[in-house]
Backbone atoms as SQL, in Angstrom:
CREATE TABLE atoms (id INTEGER PRIMARY KEY, chain TEXT, resi INTEGER, resn TEXT, atom TEXT, x REAL, y REAL, z REAL);
INSERT INTO atoms VALUES
  (1, 'A', 1, 'UNK', 'N', 41.520, -52.700, -17.694),
  (2, 'A', 1, 'UNK', 'CA', 40.388, -53.157, -16.942),
  (3, 'A', 1, 'UNK', 'C', 40.648, -54.526, -16.331),
  (4, 'A', 2, 'UNK', 'N', 41.486, -55.312, -16.934),
  (5, 'A', 2, 'UNK', 'CA', 41.741, -56.632, -16.382),
  (6, 'A', 2, 'UNK', 'C', 42.323, -56.522, -14.990),
  (7, 'A', 3, 'UNK', 'N', 43.015, -55.434, -14.698),
  (8, 'A', 3, 'UNK', 'CA', 43.615, -55.242, -13.379),
  (9, 'A', 3, 'UNK', 'C', 42.762, -54.349, -12.491),
  (10, 'A', 4, 'UNK', 'N', 41.573, -54.027, -12.930),
  (11, 'A', 4, 'UNK', 'CA', 40.706, -53.173, -12.128),
  (12, 'A', 4, 'UNK', 'C', 40.183, -53.943, -10.928),
  (13, 'A', 5, 'UNK', 'N', 39.881, -53.237, -9.880),
  (14, 'A', 5, 'UNK', 'CA', 39.263, -53.828, -8.705),
  (15, 'A', 5, 'UNK', 'C', 38.069, -52.968, -8.339),
  (16, 'A', 6, 'UNK', 'N', 36.860, -53.367, -8.752),
  (17, 'A', 6, 'UNK', 'CA', 35.703, -52.535, -8.493),
  (18, 'A', 6, 'UNK', 'C', 35.362, -52.397, -7.014),
  (19, 'A', 7, 'UNK', 'N', 36.097, -53.092, -6.144),
  (20, 'A', 7, 'UNK', 'CA', 35.907, -52.933, -4.701),
  (21, 'A', 7, 'UNK', 'C', 36.692, -51.757, -4.147),
  (22, 'A', 8, 'UNK', 'N', 37.559, -51.160, -4.974),
  (23, 'A', 8, 'UNK', 'CA', 38.400, -50.044, -4.527),
  (24, 'A', 8, 'UNK', 'C', 38.044, -48.763, -5.274),
  (25, 'A', 9, 'UNK', 'N', 38.163, -47.617, -4.609),
  (26, 'A', 9, 'UNK', 'CA', 37.934, -46.342, -5.302),
  (27, 'A', 9, 'UNK', 'C', 38.921, -46.170, -6.461),
  (28, 'A', 10, 'UNK', 'N', 38.457, -45.502, -7.502),
  (29, 'A', 10, 'UNK', 'CA', 39.316, -45.286, -8.676),
  (30, 'A', 10, 'UNK', 'C', 38.749, -44.142, -9.515),
  (31, 'A', 11, 'UNK', 'N', 39.565, -43.664, -10.411),
  (32, 'A', 11, 'UNK', 'CA', 39.118, -42.781, -11.482),
  (33, 'A', 11, 'UNK', 'C', 39.064, -43.649, -12.728),
  (34, 'A', 12, 'UNK', 'N', 37.915, -43.648, -13.386),
  (35, 'A', 12, 'UNK', 'CA', 37.705, -44.520, -14.535),
  (36, 'A', 12, 'UNK', 'C', 37.311, -43.673, -15.729),
  (37, 'A', 13, 'UNK', 'N', 37.954, -43.927, -16.859),
  (38, 'A', 13, 'UNK', 'CA', 37.604, -43.179, -18.067),
  (39, 'A', 13, 'UNK', 'C', 36.501, -43.920, -18.806),
  (40, 'A', 14, 'UNK', 'N', 35.431, -43.208, -19.106),
  (41, 'A', 14, 'UNK', 'CA', 34.329, -43.716, -19.927),
  (42, 'A', 14, 'UNK', 'C', 34.632, -43.289, -21.350),
  (43, 'A', 15, 'UNK', 'N', 35.123, -44.238, -22.138),
  (44, 'A', 15, 'UNK', 'CA', 35.569, -43.930, -23.491),
  (45, 'A', 15, 'UNK', 'C', 34.399, -43.566, -24.405),
  (46, 'A', 16, 'UNK', 'N', 33.232, -44.143, -24.164),
  (47, 'A', 16, 'UNK', 'CA', 32.072, -43.882, -25.014),
  (48, 'A', 16, 'UNK', 'C', 31.588, -42.440, -24.883),
  (49, 'A', 17, 'UNK', 'N', 31.518, -41.925, -23.643),
  (50, 'A', 17, 'UNK', 'CA', 31.013, -40.574, -23.389),
  (51, 'A', 17, 'UNK', 'C', 32.118, -39.552, -23.140),
  (52, 'A', 18, 'UNK', 'N', 33.365, -39.985, -23.207),
  (53, 'A', 18, 'UNK', 'CA', 34.534, -39.143, -22.961),
  (54, 'A', 18, 'UNK', 'C', 34.393, -38.379, -21.641),
  (55, 'A', 19, 'UNK', 'N', 34.156, -39.162, -20.573),
  (56, 'A', 19, 'UNK', 'CA', 34.025, -38.605, -19.229),
  (57, 'A', 19, 'UNK', 'C', 34.893, -39.406, -18.265),
  (58, 'A', 20, 'UNK', 'N', 35.238, -38.797, -17.164),
  (59, 'A', 20, 'UNK', 'CA', 35.922, -39.500, -16.093),
  (60, 'A', 20, 'UNK', 'C', 34.925, -39.730, -14.972),
  (61, 'A', 21, 'UNK', 'N', 34.842, -40.976, -14.530),
  (62, 'A', 21, 'UNK', 'CA', 33.923, -41.366, -13.467),
  (63, 'A', 21, 'UNK', 'C', 34.722, -41.528, -12.184),
  (64, 'A', 22, 'UNK', 'N', 34.260, -40.895, -11.130),
  (65, 'A', 22, 'UNK', 'CA', 34.858, -41.070, -9.806),
  (66, 'A', 22, 'UNK', 'C', 34.214, -42.320, -9.220),
  (67, 'A', 23, 'UNK', 'N', 34.883, -43.465, -9.379),
  (68, 'A', 23, 'UNK', 'CA', 34.329, -44.754, -8.987),
  (69, 'A', 23, 'UNK', 'C', 34.297, -44.872, -7.469),
  (70, 'A', 24, 'UNK', 'N', 33.094, -44.981, -6.941),
  (71, 'A', 24, 'UNK', 'CA', 32.899, -45.138, -5.499),
  (72, 'A', 24, 'UNK', 'C', 32.179, -46.463, -5.283),
  (73, 'A', 25, 'UNK', 'N', 32.907, -47.475, -4.798),
  (74, 'A', 25, 'UNK', 'CA', 32.307, -48.808, -4.665),
  (75, 'A', 25, 'UNK', 'C', 31.012, -48.827, -3.871),
  (76, 'A', 26, 'UNK', 'N', 30.909, -47.982, -2.856),
  (77, 'A', 26, 'UNK', 'CA', 29.694, -47.995, -2.041),
  (78, 'A', 26, 'UNK', 'C', 28.455, -47.602, -2.849),
  (79, 'A', 27, 'UNK', 'N', 28.636, -46.902, -3.973),
  (80, 'A', 27, 'UNK', 'CA', 27.512, -46.505, -4.810),
  (81, 'A', 27, 'UNK', 'C', 27.310, -47.416, -6.017),
  (82, 'A', 28, 'UNK', 'N', 28.399, -47.927, -6.593),
  (83, 'A', 28, 'UNK', 'CA', 28.316, -48.625, -7.875),
  (84, 'A', 28, 'UNK', 'C', 28.521, -50.129, -7.810),
  (85, 'A', 29, 'UNK', 'N', 29.133, -50.650, -6.792),
  (86, 'A', 29, 'UNK', 'CA', 29.571, -52.039, -6.752),
  (87, 'A', 29, 'UNK', 'C', 28.457, -53.040, -7.036),
  (88, 'A', 30, 'UNK', 'N', 27.352, -52.963, -6.315),
  (89, 'A', 30, 'UNK', 'CA', 26.297, -53.951, -6.479),
  (90, 'A', 30, 'UNK', 'C', 25.725, -53.927, -7.897),
  (91, 'A', 31, 'UNK', 'N', 25.472, -52.747, -8.418),
  (92, 'A', 31, 'UNK', 'CA', 24.931, -52.617, -9.777),
  (93, 'A', 31, 'UNK', 'C', 25.939, -53.139, -10.796),
  (94, 'A', 32, 'UNK', 'N', 27.212, -52.823, -10.609),
  (95, 'A', 32, 'UNK', 'CA', 28.256, -53.279, -11.522),
  (96, 'A', 32, 'UNK', 'C', 28.295, -54.798, -11.567),
  (97, 'A', 33, 'UNK', 'N', 28.265, -55.436, -10.391),
  (98, 'A', 33, 'UNK', 'CA', 28.332, -56.896, -10.347),
  (99, 'A', 33, 'UNK', 'C', 27.123, -57.529, -11.024),
  (100, 'A', 34, 'UNK', 'N', 25.967, -56.902, -10.904),
  (101, 'A', 34, 'UNK', 'CA', 24.756, -57.448, -11.509),
  (102, 'A', 34, 'UNK', 'C', 24.724, -57.268, -13.024),
  (103, 'A', 35, 'UNK', 'N', 25.203, -56.132, -13.518),
  (104, 'A', 35, 'UNK', 'CA', 24.927, -55.778, -14.902),
  (105, 'A', 35, 'UNK', 'C', 26.138, -55.572, -15.809),
  (106, 'A', 36, 'UNK', 'N', 27.317, -55.607, -15.278),
  (107, 'A', 36, 'UNK', 'CA', 28.490, -55.392, -16.142),
  (108, 'A', 36, 'UNK', 'C', 28.596, -56.522, -17.153),
  (109, 'A', 37, 'UNK', 'N', 28.924, -56.160, -18.358),
  (110, 'A', 37, 'UNK', 'CA', 29.176, -57.159, -19.391),
  (111, 'A', 37, 'UNK', 'C', 30.684, -57.399, -19.382),
  (112, 'A', 38, 'UNK', 'N', 31.087, -58.454, -18.706),
  (113, 'A', 38, 'UNK', 'CA', 32.517, -58.688, -18.505),
  (114, 'A', 38, 'UNK', 'C', 33.163, -59.428, -19.667),
  (115, 'A', 39, 'UNK', 'N', 32.527, -59.419, -20.820),
  (116, 'A', 39, 'UNK', 'CA', 33.144, -59.947, -22.028),
  (117, 'A', 39, 'UNK', 'C', 33.924, -58.810, -22.655),
  (118, 'A', 40, 'UNK', 'N', 35.037, -58.476, -22.023),
  (119, 'A', 40, 'UNK', 'CA', 35.792, -57.328, -22.493),
  (120, 'A', 40, 'UNK', 'C', 36.965, -57.767, -23.344),
  (121, 'A', 41, 'UNK', 'N', 37.496, -56.848, -24.097),
  (122, 'A', 41, 'UNK', 'CA', 38.664, -57.082, -24.933),
  (123, 'A', 41, 'UNK', 'C', 39.897, -56.922, -24.062),
  (124, 'A', 42, 'UNK', 'N', 40.597, -58.010, -23.717),
  (125, 'A', 42, 'UNK', 'CA', 41.746, -57.897, -22.814),
  (126, 'A', 42, 'UNK', 'C', 42.884, -57.059, -23.388),
  (127, 'A', 43, 'UNK', 'N', 42.982, -56.968, -24.711),
  (128, 'A', 43, 'UNK', 'CA', 44.040, -56.154, -25.314),
  (129, 'A', 43, 'UNK', 'C', 43.763, -54.668, -25.118),
  (130, 'A', 44, 'UNK', 'N', 42.500, -54.288, -25.153),
  (131, 'A', 44, 'UNK', 'CA', 42.122, -52.889, -24.987),
  (132, 'A', 44, 'UNK', 'C', 41.643, -52.596, -23.573),
  (133, 'A', 45, 'UNK', 'N', 41.253, -53.637, -22.826),
  (134, 'A', 45, 'UNK', 'CA', 40.828, -53.468, -21.438),
  (135, 'A', 45, 'UNK', 'C', 39.537, -52.703, -21.275),
  (136, 'A', 46, 'UNK', 'N', 38.552, -52.985, -22.108),
  (137, 'A', 46, 'UNK', 'CA', 37.281, -52.260, -22.062),
  (138, 'A', 46, 'UNK', 'C', 36.190, -53.116, -21.421),
  (139, 'A', 47, 'UNK', 'N', 35.326, -52.472, -20.635),
  (140, 'A', 47, 'UNK', 'CA', 34.161, -53.135, -20.063),
  (141, 'A', 47, 'UNK', 'C', 32.941, -52.266, -20.331),
  (142, 'A', 48, 'UNK', 'N', 31.885, -52.858, -20.908),
  (143, 'A', 48, 'UNK', 'CA', 30.639, -52.138, -21.139),
  (144, 'A', 48, 'UNK', 'C', 29.776, -52.257, -19.891),
  (145, 'A', 49, 'UNK', 'N', 29.303, -51.111, -19.366),
  (146, 'A', 49, 'UNK', 'CA', 28.471, -51.105, -18.167),
  (147, 'A', 49, 'UNK', 'C', 27.614, -49.852, -18.133),
  (148, 'A', 50, 'UNK', 'N', 26.328, -50.015, -17.969),
  (149, 'A', 50, 'UNK', 'CA', 25.386, -48.919, -17.727),
  (150, 'A', 50, 'UNK', 'C', 25.513, -47.782, -18.745),
  (151, 'A', 51, 'UNK', 'N', 25.594, -48.141, -20.020),
  (152, 'A', 51, 'UNK', 'CA', 25.698, -47.126, -21.066),
  (153, 'A', 51, 'UNK', 'C', 27.061, -46.462, -21.143),
  (154, 'A', 52, 'UNK', 'N', 28.052, -47.107, -20.562),
  (155, 'A', 52, 'UNK', 'CA', 29.419, -46.571, -20.560),
  (156, 'A', 52, 'UNK', 'C', 30.375, -47.630, -21.097),
  (157, 'A', 53, 'UNK', 'N', 31.495, -47.197, -21.561),
  (158, 'A', 53, 'UNK', 'CA', 32.564, -48.077, -22.004),
  (159, 'A', 53, 'UNK', 'C', 33.771, -47.734, -21.143),
  (160, 'A', 54, 'UNK', 'N', 33.930, -48.475, -20.052),
  (161, 'A', 54, 'UNK', 'CA', 34.934, -48.131, -19.044),
  (162, 'A', 54, 'UNK', 'C', 36.317, -48.621, -19.443),
  (163, 'A', 55, 'UNK', 'N', 37.289, -47.761, -19.189),
  (164, 'A', 55, 'UNK', 'CA', 38.667, -47.998, -19.608),
  (165, 'A', 55, 'UNK', 'C', 39.576, -47.207, -18.675),
  (166, 'A', 56, 'UNK', 'N', 40.735, -47.701, -18.426),
  (167, 'A', 56, 'UNK', 'CA', 41.787, -46.966, -17.712),
  (168, 'A', 56, 'UNK', 'C', 41.426, -46.648, -16.263),
  (169, 'A', 57, 'UNK', 'N', 41.350, -47.667, -15.451),
  (170, 'A', 57, 'UNK', 'CA', 41.129, -47.502, -14.015),
  (171, 'A', 57, 'UNK', 'C', 42.440, -47.090, -13.374),
  (172, 'A', 58, 'UNK', 'N', 42.436, -46.005, -12.635),
  (173, 'A', 58, 'UNK', 'CA', 43.623, -45.574, -11.900),
  (174, 'A', 58, 'UNK', 'C', 43.212, -45.186, -10.477),
  (175, 'A', 59, 'UNK', 'N', 44.086, -45.397, -9.513),
  (176, 'A', 59, 'UNK', 'CA', 43.744, -44.968, -8.137),
  (177, 'A', 59, 'UNK', 'C', 43.502, -43.470, -8.085),
  (178, 'A', 60, 'UNK', 'N', 42.581, -43.052, -7.238),
  (179, 'A', 60, 'UNK', 'CA', 42.356, -41.605, -7.106),
  (180, 'A', 60, 'UNK', 'C', 43.574, -40.953, -6.457),
  (181, 'A', 61, 'UNK', 'N', 43.782, -39.676, -6.701),
  (182, 'A', 61, 'UNK', 'CA', 44.931, -39.006, -6.083),
  (183, 'A', 61, 'UNK', 'C', 44.805, -38.990, -4.565),
  (184, 'A', 62, 'UNK', 'N', 45.923, -39.107, -3.902),
  (185, 'A', 62, 'UNK', 'CA', 45.944, -39.037, -2.438),
  (186, 'A', 62, 'UNK', 'C', 45.759, -37.584, -2.023),
  (187, 'A', 63, 'UNK', 'N', 45.066, -37.356, -0.918),
  (188, 'A', 63, 'UNK', 'CA', 44.929, -35.973, -0.433),
  (189, 'A', 63, 'UNK', 'C', 46.308, -35.356, -0.191),
  (190, 'A', 64, 'UNK', 'N', 46.484, -34.151, -0.649),
  (191, 'A', 64, 'UNK', 'CA', 47.747, -33.444, -0.468),
  (192, 'A', 64, 'UNK', 'C', 48.815, -33.812, -1.481),
  (193, 'A', 65, 'UNK', 'N', 48.485, -34.720, -2.428),
  (194, 'A', 65, 'UNK', 'CA', 49.494, -35.130, -3.413),
  (195, 'A', 65, 'UNK', 'C', 49.462, -34.213, -4.615);
């Protein structure tokens, strides 16, 4: 999470609910900036936000890849 960029699209794993979130900045960015608890564990890279425990931000797959 320390290397995450919430301004860019990504696939994010929600460790608390064991789900993958298709991160779309146009939908989540403003809420994330207002409410994310950025006191995360840098060793584990976790961020608590909106009832989720976000971990493992990766770029979404490229079309045709």
